[in-house]
All heavy atoms as an XYZ file, in Angstrom:
781
protein
N       4.752      1.034      8.627
C       4.708      0.724     10.028
C       5.212      1.899     10.855
O       4.754      2.098     11.959
C       5.492     -0.537     10.300
C       4.816     -1.759      9.723
S       5.634     -3.257     10.237
C       5.314     -4.248      8.809
N       6.114      2.677     10.282
C       6.553      3.881     10.973
C       5.391      4.836     11.178
O       5.300      5.486     12.216
C       7.642      4.597     10.165
C       9.004      4.008     10.397
O       9.206      3.214     11.299
N       9.939      4.403      9.558
N       4.503      4.930     10.183
C       3.372      5.844     10.294
C       2.488      5.456     11.460
O       2.012      6.314     12.211
C       2.578      5.845      9.000
N       2.246      4.190     11.643
C       1.423      3.731     12.758
C       2.116      4.045     14.080
O       1.484      4.515     15.026
C       1.141      2.240     12.628
S      -0.140      1.657     13.749
N       3.391      3.833     14.154
C       4.135      4.128     15.379
C       4.114      5.626     15.682
O       3.962      6.032     16.826
C       5.571      3.631     15.258
N       4.219      6.448     14.657
C       4.228      7.894     14.848
C       2.888      8.412     15.352
O       2.822      9.423     16.038
C       4.595      8.593     13.542
N       1.800      7.714     15.005
C       0.464      8.130     15.445
C       0.064      7.490     16.769
O      -1.047      7.660     17.223
C      -0.569      7.773     14.377
C      -0.439      8.588     13.125
C      -1.517      8.220     12.145
C      -1.394      9.058     10.887
N      -2.457      8.738      9.943
N       0.947      6.718     17.367
C       0.640      6.093     18.640
C      -0.332      4.936     18.518
O      -1.075      4.631     19.443
N      -0.331      4.274     17.404
C      -1.224      3.142     17.156
C      -0.869      2.001     18.116
O       0.282      1.596     18.211
C      -1.056      2.686     15.709
S      -2.151      1.382     15.208
N      -1.857      1.512     18.835
C      -1.608      0.432     19.792
C      -2.143     -0.908     19.314
O      -2.024     -1.901     20.014
C      -2.235      0.766     21.154
O      -3.643      0.949     20.980
C      -1.603      2.025     21.742
N      -2.752     -0.938     18.143
C      -3.270     -2.191     17.595
C      -2.215     -2.819     16.689
O      -1.300     -2.146     16.219
C      -4.565     -1.954     16.804
O      -4.287     -1.027     15.761
C      -5.660     -1.406     17.703
N      -2.338     -4.102     16.415
C      -1.333     -4.772     15.583
C      -1.290     -4.238     14.151
O      -2.288     -3.785     13.611
C      -1.795     -6.233     15.569
C      -2.771     -6.366     16.670
C      -3.353     -5.008     16.910
N      -0.122     -4.295     13.578
C       0.085     -4.026     12.154
C       0.349     -5.373     11.513
O       1.180     -6.150     11.986
C       1.284     -3.078     11.935
C       1.573     -2.904     10.461
C       1.038     -1.744     12.605
N      -0.394     -5.653     10.446
C      -0.285     -6.950      9.789
C       0.285     -6.771      8.395
O      -0.165     -5.910      7.641
C      -1.671     -7.626      9.685
O      -2.264     -7.667     10.979
C      -1.549     -9.021      9.136
N       1.271     -7.558      8.054
C       1.869     -7.541      6.727
C       1.570     -8.863      6.037
O       1.770     -9.928      6.628
C       3.388     -7.342      6.837
C       4.093     -7.232      5.495
C       5.050     -6.066      5.517
C       4.827     -8.501      5.162
N       1.046     -8.781      4.818
C       0.813     -9.955      3.977
C       1.665     -9.789      2.725
O       1.757     -8.692      2.188
C      -0.652    -10.047      3.524
C      -1.638    -10.148      4.631
N      -2.016    -11.345      5.175
C      -2.323     -9.195      5.294
C      -2.901    -11.124      6.120
N      -3.110     -9.819      6.217
N       2.254    -10.850      2.258
C       2.991    -10.815      0.995
C       2.720    -12.113      0.264
O       2.583    -13.172      0.879
C       4.486    -10.644      1.235
N       2.597    -12.026     -1.046
C       2.347    -13.229     -1.821
C       2.668    -13.020     -3.282
O       2.843    -11.892     -3.749
N       2.743    -14.127     -3.984
C       3.022    -14.140     -5.415
C       1.738    -14.543     -6.136
O       1.452    -15.727     -6.258
C       4.140    -15.126     -5.742
C       5.457    -14.744     -5.158
C       5.960    -15.111     -3.947
C       6.440    -13.909     -5.758
N       7.190    -14.557     -3.750
C       7.521    -13.812     -4.850
C       6.519    -13.226     -6.971
C       8.656    -13.065     -5.118
C       7.650    -12.483     -7.237
C       8.709    -12.410     -6.322
N       0.931    -13.586     -6.635
C      -0.286    -13.943     -7.362
C       0.013    -14.756     -8.624
O      -0.809    -15.522     -9.071
C      -0.934    -12.617     -7.713
C      -0.132    -11.555     -7.088
C       1.099    -12.151     -6.502
N       1.177    -14.545     -9.178
C       1.694    -15.373    -10.267
C       3.219    -15.274    -10.204
O       3.753    -14.482     -9.433
C       1.113    -14.969    -11.630
C       1.473    -13.569    -12.065
O       2.685    -13.234    -12.067
O       0.571    -12.806    -12.414
N       3.940    -16.066    -10.985
C       5.407    -16.099    -10.848
C       6.128    -14.780    -11.153
O       7.296    -14.635    -10.823
C       5.835    -17.178    -11.844
C       4.642    -18.036    -12.018
C       3.456    -17.121    -11.880
N       5.437    -13.814    -11.753
C       6.114    -12.568    -12.121
C       5.700    -11.373    -11.274
O       6.180    -10.273    -11.506
C       5.848    -12.217    -13.600
O       4.445    -11.986    -13.781
C       6.336    -13.323    -14.520
N       4.783    -11.552    -10.329
C       4.287    -10.422     -9.536
C       4.364    -10.713     -8.041
O       3.920    -11.756     -7.590
C       2.820    -10.120     -9.853
C       2.585     -9.553    -11.200
C       1.139     -9.155    -11.385
N       0.266    -10.321    -11.222
C      -0.972    -10.263    -10.744
N      -1.484     -9.123    -10.358
N      -1.700    -11.354    -10.648
N       4.917     -9.759     -7.296
C       4.923     -9.809     -5.843
C       3.940     -8.750     -5.361
O       4.007     -7.593     -5.783
C       6.315     -9.504     -5.282
C       6.393     -9.300     -3.765
C       6.047    -10.604     -3.030
C       7.761     -8.793     -3.362
N       3.020     -9.142     -4.486
C       2.063     -8.200     -3.904
C       2.285     -8.156     -2.397
O       2.348     -9.187     -1.736
C       0.637     -8.627     -4.211
C      -0.390     -7.623     -3.713
C      -1.812     -8.022     -4.074
N      -1.976     -7.967     -5.518
C      -2.637     -8.900     -6.216
N      -3.159     -9.943     -5.617
N      -2.751     -8.779     -7.510
N       2.405     -6.937     -1.855
C       2.607     -6.724     -0.419
C       1.482     -5.823      0.071
O       1.138     -4.833     -0.576
C       3.982     -6.072     -0.139
C       4.155     -5.788      1.340
C       5.106     -6.944     -0.672
N       0.923     -6.168      1.235
C      -0.159     -5.398      1.819
C       0.125     -5.209      3.304
O       0.532     -6.153      3.984
C      -1.472     -6.157      1.624
C      -2.728     -5.507      2.156
C      -3.877     -5.792      1.207
C      -3.054     -6.023      3.531
N      -0.049     -3.988      3.793
C       0.127     -3.681      5.213
C      -1.191     -3.129      5.731
O      -1.713     -2.145      5.197
C       1.256     -2.655      5.442
C       1.377     -2.320      6.920
C       2.577     -3.180      4.892
N      -1.743     -3.785      6.756
C      -3.015     -3.366      7.339
C      -2.791     -2.874      8.763
O      -2.044     -3.489      9.528
C      -4.006     -4.535      7.354
C      -5.331     -4.165      7.943
N      -5.629     -4.345      9.264
C      -6.412     -3.594      7.373
C      -6.861     -3.910      9.493
N      -7.353     -3.452      8.372
N      -3.421     -1.738      9.090
C      -3.383     -1.241     10.467
C      -4.716     -0.585     10.783
O      -5.520     -0.342      9.899
C      -2.217     -0.272     10.694
C      -2.356      1.016      9.919
O      -3.366      1.728     10.093
O      -1.442      1.330      9.122
N      -4.939     -0.324     12.047
C      -6.180      0.310     12.484
C      -5.972      1.753     12.912
O      -6.824      2.343     13.567
C      -6.812     -0.503     13.608
C      -7.293     -1.859     13.132
C      -8.010     -2.664     14.205
O      -8.253     -2.138     15.310
O      -8.339     -3.822     13.929
N      -4.851      2.337     12.532
C      -4.582      3.739     12.851
C      -5.575      4.627     12.109
O      -5.980      4.319     10.991
C      -3.153      4.112     12.459
N      -5.980      5.732     12.725
C      -6.921      6.627     12.044
C      -6.279      7.315     10.851
O      -5.072      7.504     10.802
C      -7.287      7.645     13.132
C      -6.155      7.607     14.094
C      -5.596      6.214     14.046
N      -7.100      7.681      9.895
C      -6.646      8.450      8.749
C      -6.037      7.600      7.650
O      -5.786      6.414      7.824
N      -5.851      8.244      6.523
C      -5.251      7.602      5.352
C      -3.823      8.084      5.189
O      -3.480      9.196      5.598
C      -6.055      7.943      4.099
C      -7.485      7.421      4.076
C      -8.206      7.934      2.846
C      -7.507      5.910      4.118
N      -2.976      7.264      4.569
C      -1.600      7.712      4.324
C      -1.583      8.894      3.354
O      -2.413      8.986      2.461
C      -0.919      6.491      3.710
C      -1.971      5.510      3.411
C      -3.221      5.923      4.082
N      -0.637      9.782      3.571
C      -0.504     10.979      2.742
C       0.939     11.086      2.274
O       1.866     10.948      3.071
C      -0.878     12.240      3.555
C      -0.644     13.502      2.748
C      -2.309     12.167      4.036
N       1.102     11.329      0.979
C       2.449     11.568      0.452
C       2.861     12.969      0.860
O       2.150     13.932      0.613
C       2.458     11.414     -1.063
N       3.985     13.062      1.538
C       4.467     14.373      1.944
C       5.931     14.498      1.570
O       6.581     13.517      1.238
C       4.238     14.622      3.431
C       4.949     13.675      4.366
C       4.515     13.961      5.815
N       5.244     13.172      6.761
C       6.271     13.606      7.479
N       6.712     14.832      7.332
N       6.882     12.820      8.335
N       6.419     15.709      1.628
C       7.813     15.959      1.307
C       8.601     16.030      2.603
O       8.346     16.897      3.441
C       7.966     17.268      0.517
O       7.169     17.170     -0.663
C       9.408     17.513      0.145
N       9.527     15.113      2.763
C      10.357     15.085      3.969
C      11.582     15.962      3.766
O      12.110     16.069      2.661
C      10.795     13.650      4.259
N      12.008     16.584      4.845
C      13.257     17.330      4.807
C      14.423     16.345      4.728
O      14.294     15.172      5.101
C      13.415     18.203      6.055
C      12.450     19.377      6.060
O      12.055     19.829      4.962
O      12.103     19.835      7.165
N      15.559     16.811      4.278
C      16.727     15.956      4.078
C      17.113     15.184      5.341
O      17.498     14.031      5.276
C      17.904     16.797      3.594
C      19.143     15.997      3.304
C      20.262     16.863      2.745
O      20.058     18.013      2.370
N      21.452     16.308      2.691
N      16.994     15.799      6.494
C      17.413     15.158      7.744
C      16.306     14.373      8.439
O      16.553     13.745      9.462
C      17.978     16.198      8.707
C      19.254     16.833      8.183
O      19.979     16.162      7.417
O      19.526     18.004      8.513
N      15.083     14.417      7.914
C      13.974     13.674      8.532
C      14.216     12.179      8.436
O      14.741     11.687      7.436
C      12.644     14.003      7.847
C      12.144     15.390      8.186
O      12.686     16.010      9.121
O      11.214     15.849      7.501
N      13.816     11.468      9.478
C      13.946     10.014      9.490
C      12.631      9.333      9.150
O      12.532      8.107      9.214
C      14.455      9.548     10.847
C      15.881     10.013     11.104
C      16.444      9.464     12.393
O      15.849      8.547     12.977
O      17.501      9.953     12.817
N      11.614     10.094      8.801
C      10.324      9.524      8.417
C       9.707     10.404      7.341
O      10.304     11.373      6.896
C       9.403      9.415      9.634
C       9.156     10.767     10.309
O       9.574     11.807      9.774
O       8.533     10.760     11.374
N       8.515     10.019      6.884
C       7.806     10.844      5.914
C       8.074     10.509      4.463
O       7.710     11.274      3.571
N       8.674      9.363      4.188
C       9.002      9.007      2.808
C       8.264      7.775      2.295
O       8.386      7.415      1.131
C      10.508      8.771      2.679
C      11.323     10.009      2.916
C      12.819      9.714      2.818
N      13.580     10.917      2.999
C      13.940     11.421      4.175
N      13.594     10.794      5.281
N      14.639     12.525      4.251
N       7.513      7.112      3.154
C       6.936      5.810      2.808
C       6.086      5.791      1.555
O       6.335      5.018      0.629
N       5.061      6.642      1.493
C       4.169      6.635      0.333
C       4.902      7.090     -0.920
O       4.687      6.556     -2.007
C       2.917      7.497      0.607
C       2.060      6.829      1.682
C       2.100      7.720     -0.658
C       1.523      5.459      1.319
N       5.793      8.046     -0.790
C       6.577      8.474     -1.966
C       7.442      7.323     -2.492
O       7.546      7.119     -3.696
C       7.445      9.675     -1.635
C       6.639     10.913     -1.400
C       7.241     12.096     -2.116
N       6.527     13.293     -1.747
C       5.567     13.832     -2.488
N       5.231     13.277     -3.628
N       4.967     14.921     -2.107
N       8.077      6.579     -1.602
C       8.887      5.436     -2.036
C       8.025      4.399     -2.751
O       8.413      3.865     -3.791
C       9.598      4.797     -0.845
C      10.762      5.587     -0.263
C      11.232      4.948      1.036
C      11.901      5.678     -1.262
N       6.866      4.126     -2.191
C       5.964      3.164     -2.834
C       5.537      3.671     -4.204
O       5.581      2.936     -5.190
C       4.739      2.890     -1.937
C       5.156      2.086     -0.707
C       3.646      2.151     -2.712
C       4.075      1.940      0.333
N       5.129      4.946     -4.290
C       4.637      5.457     -5.571
C       5.721      5.493     -6.642
O       5.430      5.301     -7.820
C       4.001      6.838     -5.396
O       4.967      7.806     -5.079
N       6.972      5.723     -6.248
C       8.055      5.745     -7.232
C       8.518      4.346     -7.618
O       8.907      4.127     -8.755
C       9.259      6.531     -6.703
C       9.025      8.009     -6.584
C       9.461      8.699     -5.467
C       8.384      8.738     -7.583
C       9.248     10.063     -5.338
C       8.167     10.099     -7.454
C       8.601     10.750     -6.337
O       8.394     12.101     -6.217
N       8.491      3.410     -6.693
C       9.077      2.106     -6.960
C       8.124      1.007     -7.378
O       8.534      0.039     -7.999
N       6.846      1.145     -7.061
C       5.891      0.067     -7.329
C       5.299      0.189     -8.726
O       5.167      1.283     -9.269
C       4.783      0.101     -6.294
N       4.922     -0.940     -9.291
C       4.226     -0.940    -10.576
C       2.754     -0.595    -10.401
O       2.123     -0.071    -11.310
C       4.355     -2.312    -11.246
C       5.797     -2.623    -11.608
O       6.517     -1.698    -12.024
O       6.205     -3.776    -11.454
N       2.191     -0.904     -9.240
C       0.812     -0.561     -8.904
C       0.733     -0.448     -7.391
O       1.471     -1.132     -6.683
C      -0.152     -1.637     -9.404
N      -0.159      0.409     -6.896
C      -0.333      0.529     -5.452
C      -1.665      1.193     -5.169
O      -2.285      1.775     -6.044
C       0.811      1.283     -4.798
C       0.849      2.757     -5.091
C       1.373      3.368     -6.204
C       0.332      3.803     -4.269
N       1.227      4.712     -6.115
C       0.582      5.024     -4.940
C      -0.312      3.831     -3.042
C       0.201      6.248     -4.417
C      -0.683      5.067     -2.514
C      -0.417      6.245     -3.208
N      -2.098      1.087     -3.925
C      -3.345      1.721     -3.542
C      -3.589      1.581     -2.049
O      -2.813      0.968     -1.321
N      -4.697      2.162     -1.611
C      -5.133      2.090     -0.223
C      -6.607      1.733     -0.251
O      -7.368      2.275     -1.051
C      -4.947      3.454      0.491
C      -5.472      3.393      1.908
C      -3.491      3.875      0.471
N      -7.002      0.791      0.598
C      -8.424      0.484      0.688
C      -8.862      0.525      2.139
O      -8.084      0.251      3.049
C      -8.760     -0.843      0.027
S      -7.992     -2.279      0.766
N     -10.116      0.909      2.327
C     -10.675      1.025      3.670
C     -11.856      0.088      3.863
O     -12.494      0.126      4.901
C     -11.129      2.467      3.948
O     -12.084      2.844      2.969
C      -9.948      3.419      3.933
N     -12.174     -0.720      2.894
C     -13.284     -1.654      3.032
C     -12.766     -3.019      3.465
O     -11.570     -3.272      3.435
C     -14.052     -1.768      1.718
C     -13.226     -2.322      0.590
N     -12.372     -1.520     -0.147
C     -13.093     -3.562      0.093
C     -11.776     -2.269     -1.061
N     -12.188     -3.507     -0.936
N     -13.651     -3.852      3.873
C     -13.252     -5.197      4.267
C     -13.420     -5.428      5.751
O     -14.025     -4.617      6.448
N     -12.877     -6.521      6.232
C     -13.090     -6.880      7.631
C     -12.352     -5.941      8.581
O     -11.228     -5.528      8.317
C     -12.519     -8.302      7.721
C     -11.507     -8.369      6.624
C     -12.030     -7.462      5.527
N     -12.995     -5.562      9.639
C     -12.340     -4.777     10.680
C     -12.229     -3.303     10.352
O     -12.673     -2.828      9.321
N     -11.614     -2.583     11.283
C     -11.401     -1.144     11.136
C     -10.072     -0.893     10.443
O      -9.272     -1.782     10.257
C     -11.385     -0.488     12.510
C     -12.654     -0.677     13.290
C     -12.598     -0.020     14.648
N     -11.272      0.449     15.024
C     -10.834      0.491     16.259
N     -11.572      0.074     17.236
N      -9.621      0.950     16.535
N      -9.839      0.366     10.122
C      -8.544      0.742      9.580
C      -8.486      0.710      8.075
O      -9.490      0.803      7.390
N      -7.278      0.558      7.590
C      -7.051      0.558      6.144
C      -5.898     -0.366      5.815
O      -5.144     -0.797      6.683
C      -6.774      1.961      5.614
C      -5.354      2.489      5.858
C      -5.254      3.146      7.132
C      -3.969      3.853      7.464
N      -3.952      4.159      8.888
N      -5.789     -0.654      4.538
C      -4.682     -1.469      4.043
C      -4.019     -0.721      2.896
O      -4.690     -0.226      1.999
C      -5.178     -2.827      3.576
N      -2.711     -0.613      2.951
C      -1.926     -0.044      1.868
C      -1.210     -1.200      1.188
O      -0.619     -2.032      1.848
C      -0.891      0.960      2.421
O      -1.588      1.965      3.165
C      -0.097      1.615      1.298
N      -1.320     -1.283     -0.133
C      -0.735     -2.404     -0.859
C       0.075     -1.881     -2.046
O      -0.104     -0.756     -2.494
C      -1.823     -3.359     -1.353
C      -2.783     -2.727     -2.317
C      -3.936     -2.061     -2.004
C      -2.660     -2.672     -3.744
N      -4.526     -1.594     -3.155
C      -3.776     -1.958     -4.228
C      -1.718     -3.143     -4.647
C      -3.978     -1.723     -5.581
C      -1.916     -2.909     -6.008
C      -3.032     -2.214     -6.449
N       1.004     -2.721     -2.495
C       1.734     -2.411     -3.723
C       2.125     -3.705     -4.422
O       2.155     -4.765     -3.808
C       2.969     -1.532     -3.462
C       4.059     -2.192     -2.664
C       5.067     -2.909     -3.297
C       4.089     -2.079     -1.285
C       6.079     -3.504     -2.569
C       5.103     -2.661     -0.545
C       6.101     -3.382     -1.188
N       2.378     -3.582     -5.719
C       2.832     -4.715     -6.525
C       4.117     -4.352     -7.245
O       4.309     -3.216     -7.667
C       1.793     -5.090     -7.588
C       0.650     -5.882     -7.062
C      -0.202     -6.460     -8.176
O       0.099     -6.230     -9.380
O      -1.173     -7.141     -7.850
N       4.961     -5.351     -7.386
C       6.170     -5.255     -8.194
C       6.076     -6.311     -9.283
O       5.687     -7.446     -9.006
C       7.414     -5.507     -7.338
C       7.603     -4.581     -6.148
C       8.775     -5.060     -5.298
C       7.817     -3.152     -6.608
N       6.400     -5.930    -10.515
C       6.417     -6.896    -11.600
C       5.112     -7.041    -12.341
O       4.937     -7.980    -13.100
N       4.169     -6.130    -12.170
C       2.879     -6.206    -12.837
C       2.977     -5.462    -14.166
O       2.840     -4.254    -14.221
C       1.801     -5.592    -11.943
C       0.421     -5.663    -12.554
O       0.257     -5.835    -13.750
N      -0.582     -5.514    -11.714
N       3.182     -6.174    -15.234
C       3.391     -5.549    -16.546
C       2.162     -4.773    -17.018
O       2.283     -3.724    -17.611
C       3.778     -6.599    -17.592
C       5.159     -7.168    -17.380
C       6.256     -6.119    -17.475
O       6.155     -5.193    -18.287
O       7.226     -6.219    -16.715
N       0.942     -5.265    -16.750
C      -0.268     -4.558    -17.166
C      -0.350     -3.197    -16.482
O      -0.655     -2.193    -17.107
C      -1.505     -5.392    -16.843
C      -2.782     -4.759    -17.366
C      -3.989     -5.590    -17.024
N      -4.256     -5.420    -15.605
C      -4.681     -6.363    -14.800
N      -4.889     -7.574    -15.240
N      -4.903     -6.116    -13.526
N      -0.061     -3.161    -15.181
C      -0.090     -1.888    -14.456
C       0.997     -0.955    -14.956
O       0.792      0.243    -15.063
C       0.061     -2.138    -12.965
N       2.161     -1.508    -15.264
C       3.252     -0.690    -15.771
C       2.869     -0.057    -17.105
O       3.103      1.117    -17.331
C       4.513     -1.554    -15.925
C       5.806     -0.841    -16.239
C       6.105      0.227    -15.198
C       6.944     -1.830    -16.309
N       2.221     -0.818    -17.987
C       1.768     -0.272    -19.267
C       0.730      0.818    -19.053
O       0.758      1.856    -19.711
C       1.197     -1.394    -20.137
N      -0.189      0.640    -18.102
C      -1.194      1.658    -17.794
C      -0.539      2.916    -17.268
O      -0.944      4.026    -17.604
C      -2.191      1.133    -16.763
O      -2.937      0.078    -17.290
N       0.474      2.764    -16.418
C       1.161      3.919    -15.849
C       1.822      4.735    -16.948
O       1.850      5.954    -16.888
C       2.189      3.471    -14.823
N       2.336      4.070    -17.970
C       2.965      4.786    -19.084
C       1.931      5.624    -19.839
O       2.256      6.626    -20.435
C       3.626      3.794    -20.036
C       4.873      3.193    -19.475
C       5.569      2.315    -20.503
N       6.651      1.612    -19.883
C       6.788      0.286    -19.880
N       5.908     -0.469    -20.483
N       7.803     -0.281    -19.281
N       0.658      5.176    -19.813
C      -0.404      5.911    -20.480
C      -1.036      6.959    -19.566
O      -1.980      7.617    -19.939
C      -1.495      4.941    -20.960
C      -1.044      3.934    -22.016
C      -2.153      2.938    -22.284
C      -0.648      4.652    -23.295
N      -0.532      7.080    -18.335
C      -1.025      8.092    -17.421
C      -2.153      7.633    -16.518
O      -2.758      8.429    -15.830
N      -2.464      6.347    -16.490
C      -3.532      5.831    -15.630
C      -2.918      5.048    -14.485
O      -1.982      4.288    -14.686
C      -4.460      4.926    -16.444
N      -3.451      5.248    -13.277
C      -2.974      4.467    -12.140
C      -3.837      3.233    -12.002
O      -5.053      3.299    -12.030
C      -3.028      5.281    -10.858
C      -2.170      4.634     -9.794
C      -2.152      5.438     -8.551
N      -2.973      4.707     -7.611
C      -3.499      5.213     -6.546
N      -3.342      6.466     -6.271
N      -4.215      4.496     -5.747
N      -3.239      2.086    -11.842
C      -3.962      0.831    -11.766
C      -4.417      0.539    -10.351
O      -3.689      0.750     -9.398
C      -3.051     -0.305    -12.235
O      -3.656     -1.549    -12.000
N      -5.638      0.063    -10.218
C      -6.116     -0.507     -8.964
C      -6.257     -1.992     -9.222
O      -7.305     -2.462     -9.630
C      -7.439      0.110     -8.528
C      -7.916     -0.468     -7.211
O      -7.117     -1.142     -6.536
O      -9.082     -0.253     -6.861
N      -5.182     -2.720     -9.032
C      -5.131     -4.123     -9.413
C      -5.837     -5.044     -8.416
O      -5.659     -6.241     -8.454
C      -3.663     -4.561     -9.569
N      -6.662     -4.503     -7.547
C      -7.403     -5.340     -6.623
C      -6.558     -5.892     -5.491
O      -6.854     -6.941     -4.957
N      -5.501     -5.189     -5.113
C      -4.592     -5.688     -4.104
C      -5.251     -6.045     -2.794
O      -4.976     -7.070     -2.206
N      -6.144     -5.201     -2.310
C      -6.805     -5.458     -1.023
C      -7.749     -6.642     -1.143
O      -7.795     -7.505     -0.275
C      -7.583     -4.241     -0.556
S      -6.528     -2.850     -0.142
N      -8.523     -6.659     -2.205
C      -9.510     -7.725     -2.344
C      -8.858     -9.095     -2.404
O      -9.353    -10.046     -1.816
C     -10.354     -7.502     -3.610
C     -11.209     -6.255     -3.493
O     -11.510     -5.858     -2.348
O     -11.569     -5.682     -4.525
N      -7.750     -9.190     -3.090
C      -7.094    -10.492     -3.246
C      -6.473    -10.970     -1.939
O      -6.645    -12.105     -1.541
C      -6.038    -10.421     -4.365
C      -5.221    -11.699     -4.413
C      -6.708    -10.158     -5.703
N      -5.767    -10.101     -1.239
C      -5.063    -10.527     -0.044
C      -5.921    -10.565      1.197
O      -5.704    -11.385      2.080
C      -3.849     -9.628      0.210
C      -2.672     -9.896     -0.707
C      -1.594     -8.856     -0.476
C      -2.090    -11.271     -0.501
N      -6.900     -9.671      1.302
C      -7.743     -9.636      2.492
C      -9.101    -10.266      2.261
O      -9.914    -10.340      3.169
C      -7.952     -8.191      2.963
C      -6.769     -7.513      3.613
C      -7.159     -6.099      4.012
C      -6.297     -8.283      4.836
N      -9.380    -10.703      1.046
C     -10.682    -11.250      0.701
C     -11.768    -10.227      1.046
O     -12.774    -10.535      1.664
C     -10.920    -12.578      1.408
C     -12.109    -13.324      0.796
O     -12.432    -13.062     -0.373
O     -12.697    -14.154      1.505
N     -11.520     -8.956      0.674
C     -12.461     -7.874      0.972
C     -13.604     -7.877     -0.031
O     -13.427     -8.273     -1.167
C     -11.762     -6.508      0.866
S     -10.465     -6.257      2.072
N     -14.712     -7.402      0.419
C     -15.852     -7.198     -0.476
C     -16.242     -5.733     -0.387
O     -16.317     -5.177      0.695
C     -17.026     -8.078     -0.061
N     -16.483     -5.098     -1.535
C     -16.847     -3.681     -1.516
C     -18.280     -3.500     -1.134
O     -19.081     -4.370     -1.179
C     -16.584     -3.037     -2.894
O     -17.248     -3.798     -3.898
C     -15.131     -2.904     -3.155
């Protein structure tokens, strides 16, 4: 949400969260700000610029999708997804369908 504020986004930011099963939490943030999120290196004193890095380090699976209803994009992450965690150990990043499940998107 900081990223949208930094870009002067005037449209609503929507947050969805749900439990696809008892062991997984999925969170999705949708906005209509232009561009895709970018992982960047923040300076020690910066108060922004850490969002995607925090998600990539802490989440078991995450992604960004631009398809579905409306403009913009959705950034999602999951915590507690053992299948994605096993894939990450093998060097593969999981696209666990976060956008499709929460936004009912169709590719």
